[in-house]
C-alpha beads as a LAMMPS data file, in Angstrom:
LAMMPS data file: protein, C-alpha beads

142 atoms
141 bonds

1 atom types
1 bond types

-500.0 500.0 xlo xhi
-500.0 500.0 ylo yhi
-500.0 500.0 zlo zhi

Masses

1 110.0

Atoms # bond

1 1 1 225.181 -244.787 436.614
2 1 1 227.076 -241.693 438.584
3 1 1 225.409 -240.618 441.178
4 1 1 225.186 -236.703 438.982
5 1 1 222.953 -238.443 435.843
6 1 1 220.996 -240.205 438.380
7 1 1 219.797 -236.578 439.715
8 1 1 220.250 -235.153 436.629
9 1 1 217.493 -237.672 436.265
10 1 1 215.392 -237.014 438.460
11 1 1 215.458 -233.176 437.806
12 1 1 214.128 -233.846 434.481
13 1 1 211.444 -235.769 435.522
14 1 1 210.482 -232.932 437.734
15 1 1 210.356 -230.388 435.247
16 1 1 208.597 -232.351 432.623
17 1 1 205.877 -232.248 435.321
18 1 1 205.883 -228.600 436.252
19 1 1 205.808 -228.074 432.893
20 1 1 202.354 -230.110 432.214
21 1 1 201.272 -228.752 434.619
22 1 1 201.872 -225.160 433.983
23 1 1 199.348 -224.427 431.623
24 1 1 195.711 -225.282 434.773
25 1 1 198.495 -224.032 437.716
26 1 1 198.439 -221.060 435.031
27 1 1 194.565 -220.855 436.097
28 1 1 195.104 -221.094 439.109
29 1 1 197.336 -217.707 439.321
30 1 1 200.079 -220.121 440.126
31 1 1 203.441 -221.425 439.119
32 1 1 205.391 -224.310 440.904
33 1 1 207.020 -222.305 443.256
34 1 1 204.308 -220.307 443.926
35 1 1 202.597 -224.122 444.551
36 1 1 205.331 -224.842 446.819
37 1 1 204.959 -221.843 448.818
38 1 1 201.623 -222.433 449.562
39 1 1 202.348 -226.045 450.064
40 1 1 204.397 -224.830 452.751
41 1 1 203.517 -222.228 454.335
42 1 1 201.747 -224.283 457.053
43 1 1 205.351 -225.697 458.737
44 1 1 207.091 -222.617 457.605
45 1 1 204.926 -219.096 458.145
46 1 1 208.253 -217.122 458.373
47 1 1 209.450 -215.937 455.011
48 1 1 212.666 -216.966 456.196
49 1 1 211.934 -220.298 457.045
50 1 1 210.354 -221.424 453.884
51 1 1 213.516 -219.649 451.623
52 1 1 215.509 -223.026 453.468
53 1 1 212.274 -225.320 453.497
54 1 1 212.453 -224.682 449.757
55 1 1 215.663 -223.966 448.896
56 1 1 215.717 -220.893 447.102
57 1 1 216.694 -216.887 448.259
58 1 1 215.013 -215.061 450.006
59 1 1 213.960 -211.902 446.962
60 1 1 212.608 -215.154 445.129
61 1 1 210.512 -215.210 448.118
62 1 1 209.287 -211.642 449.133
63 1 1 208.511 -210.767 445.812
64 1 1 206.138 -214.248 445.234
65 1 1 204.615 -213.766 448.549
66 1 1 203.618 -210.506 447.294
67 1 1 201.892 -212.084 444.334
68 1 1 200.299 -214.591 446.853
69 1 1 199.091 -212.021 448.874
70 1 1 197.916 -209.749 445.493
71 1 1 196.171 -212.696 444.942
72 1 1 193.965 -213.660 447.582
73 1 1 196.152 -216.351 448.576
74 1 1 197.849 -215.117 451.893
75 1 1 197.784 -213.164 454.579
76 1 1 201.461 -211.316 456.187
77 1 1 200.870 -210.455 459.870
78 1 1 203.535 -209.217 461.646
79 1 1 204.895 -210.479 464.672
80 1 1 204.953 -208.780 468.558
81 1 1 207.820 -208.169 469.589
82 1 1 209.795 -207.992 466.104
83 1 1 207.789 -205.574 463.806
84 1 1 209.915 -206.448 461.104
85 1 1 209.157 -209.712 462.053
86 1 1 205.523 -211.679 459.356
87 1 1 204.272 -214.959 459.688
88 1 1 202.601 -215.763 456.339
89 1 1 198.442 -217.533 456.745
90 1 1 197.095 -219.164 453.509
91 1 1 194.144 -218.157 453.349
92 1 1 190.636 -220.518 452.706
93 1 1 191.163 -219.176 448.697
94 1 1 194.749 -219.931 448.783
95 1 1 193.835 -223.782 449.900
96 1 1 191.698 -224.108 447.476
97 1 1 193.942 -223.259 444.869
98 1 1 196.407 -225.335 446.878
99 1 1 194.809 -228.327 446.526
100 1 1 193.548 -227.760 442.732
101 1 1 197.145 -227.464 441.839
102 1 1 198.478 -230.292 443.909
103 1 1 195.753 -232.907 442.309
104 1 1 196.849 -231.393 438.781
105 1 1 200.154 -232.167 439.632
106 1 1 198.793 -235.695 441.099
107 1 1 197.124 -236.452 438.228
108 1 1 200.385 -235.640 436.367
109 1 1 203.240 -237.269 438.515
110 1 1 200.173 -240.259 439.388
111 1 1 200.175 -241.529 435.652
112 1 1 203.673 -241.631 435.284
113 1 1 203.765 -243.989 438.759
114 1 1 201.187 -246.043 437.425
115 1 1 203.650 -247.167 435.165
116 1 1 205.339 -248.441 437.583
117 1 1 204.132 -252.463 439.197
118 1 1 203.151 -251.636 443.050
119 1 1 206.011 -252.928 444.598
120 1 1 208.430 -250.254 441.775
121 1 1 206.277 -247.959 443.396
122 1 1 206.575 -248.971 447.096
123 1 1 210.357 -249.281 446.658
124 1 1 210.896 -245.784 444.812
125 1 1 208.584 -244.194 447.610
126 1 1 210.590 -245.706 450.545
127 1 1 213.940 -244.370 448.808
128 1 1 212.387 -240.876 448.154
129 1 1 211.594 -240.822 451.601
130 1 1 215.582 -242.276 452.634
131 1 1 216.573 -239.392 451.000
132 1 1 215.169 -236.516 452.679
133 1 1 216.842 -233.816 454.073
134 1 1 217.208 -234.641 457.485
135 1 1 217.201 -231.386 460.713
136 1 1 220.310 -231.572 461.849
137 1 1 221.365 -230.223 465.647
138 1 1 223.911 -227.728 465.716
139 1 1 226.291 -228.277 468.036
140 1 1 226.538 -225.858 470.620
141 1 1 230.637 -224.784 470.987
142 1 1 230.951 -223.156 474.818

Bonds

1 1 1 2
2 1 2 3
3 1 3 4
4 1 4 5
5 1 5 6
6 1 6 7
7 1 7 8
8 1 8 9
9 1 9 10
10 1 10 11
11 1 11 12
12 1 12 13
13 1 13 14
14 1 14 15
15 1 15 16
16 1 16 17
17 1 17 18
18 1 18 19
19 1 19 20
20 1 20 21
21 1 21 22
22 1 22 23
23 1 23 24
24 1 24 25
25 1 25 26
26 1 26 27
27 1 27 28
28 1 28 29
29 1 29 30
30 1 30 31
31 1 31 32
32 1 32 33
33 1 33 34
34 1 34 35
35 1 35 36
36 1 36 37
37 1 37 38
38 1 38 39
39 1 39 40
40 1 40 41
41 1 41 42
42 1 42 43
43 1 43 44
44 1 44 45
45 1 45 46
46 1 46 47
47 1 47 48
48 1 48 49
49 1 49 50
50 1 50 51
51 1 51 52
52 1 52 53
53 1 53 54
54 1 54 55
55 1 55 56
56 1 56 57
57 1 57 58
58 1 58 59
59 1 59 60
60 1 60 61
61 1 61 62
62 1 62 63
63 1 63 64
64 1 64 65
65 1 65 66
66 1 66 67
67 1 67 68
68 1 68 69
69 1 69 70
70 1 70 71
71 1 71 72
72 1 72 73
73 1 73 74
74 1 74 75
75 1 75 76
76 1 76 77
77 1 77 78
78 1 78 79
79 1 79 80
80 1 80 81
81 1 81 82
82 1 82 83
83 1 83 84
84 1 84 85
85 1 85 86
86 1 86 87
87 1 87 88
88 1 88 89
89 1 89 90
90 1 90 91
91 1 91 92
92 1 92 93
93 1 93 94
94 1 94 95
95 1 95 96
96 1 96 97
97 1 97 98
98 1 98 99
99 1 99 100
100 1 100 101
101 1 101 102
102 1 102 103
103 1 103 104
104 1 104 105
105 1 105 106
106 1 106 107
107 1 107 108
108 1 108 109
109 1 109 110
110 1 110 111
111 1 111 112
112 1 112 113
113 1 113 114
114 1 114 115
115 1 115 116
116 1 116 117
117 1 117 118
118 1 118 119
119 1 119 120
120 1 120 121
121 1 121 122
122 1 122 123
123 1 123 124
124 1 124 125
125 1 125 126
126 1 126 127
127 1 127 128
128 1 128 129
129 1 129 130
130 1 130 131
131 1 131 132
132 1 132 133
133 1 133 134
134 1 134 135
135 1 135 136
136 1 136 137
137 1 137 138
138 1 138 139
139 1 139 140
140 1 140 141
141 1 141 142
């Protein structure tokens, strides 16, 4: 199988899981992208960092952050020394919604994983971990 075909199959699995989760996520005022932001914001508290981490355009992050603020899931705080920059923090309601949303996705994806043997699940986890992007250190030119 060619790499592109494998990537497409992987995207299809992700899309089908998120489509099945959508009705329950919607009841939490979430969709997949908002759930991903809530799951990422503690490690990446600045919108530009979230955009990079999730490979989403900055304008999309701005729009989604506003929606999450309206839902009471995120709070925006100005950054000392730079009035243009702000830090995001997840609220207790955001933590609750994130955890419930993750539970929904866990149930759907977990059922798919459980169709694999324990050995295949362990192999799958190991391979996915190996395929994760690694933080690269930018070389300074001097």
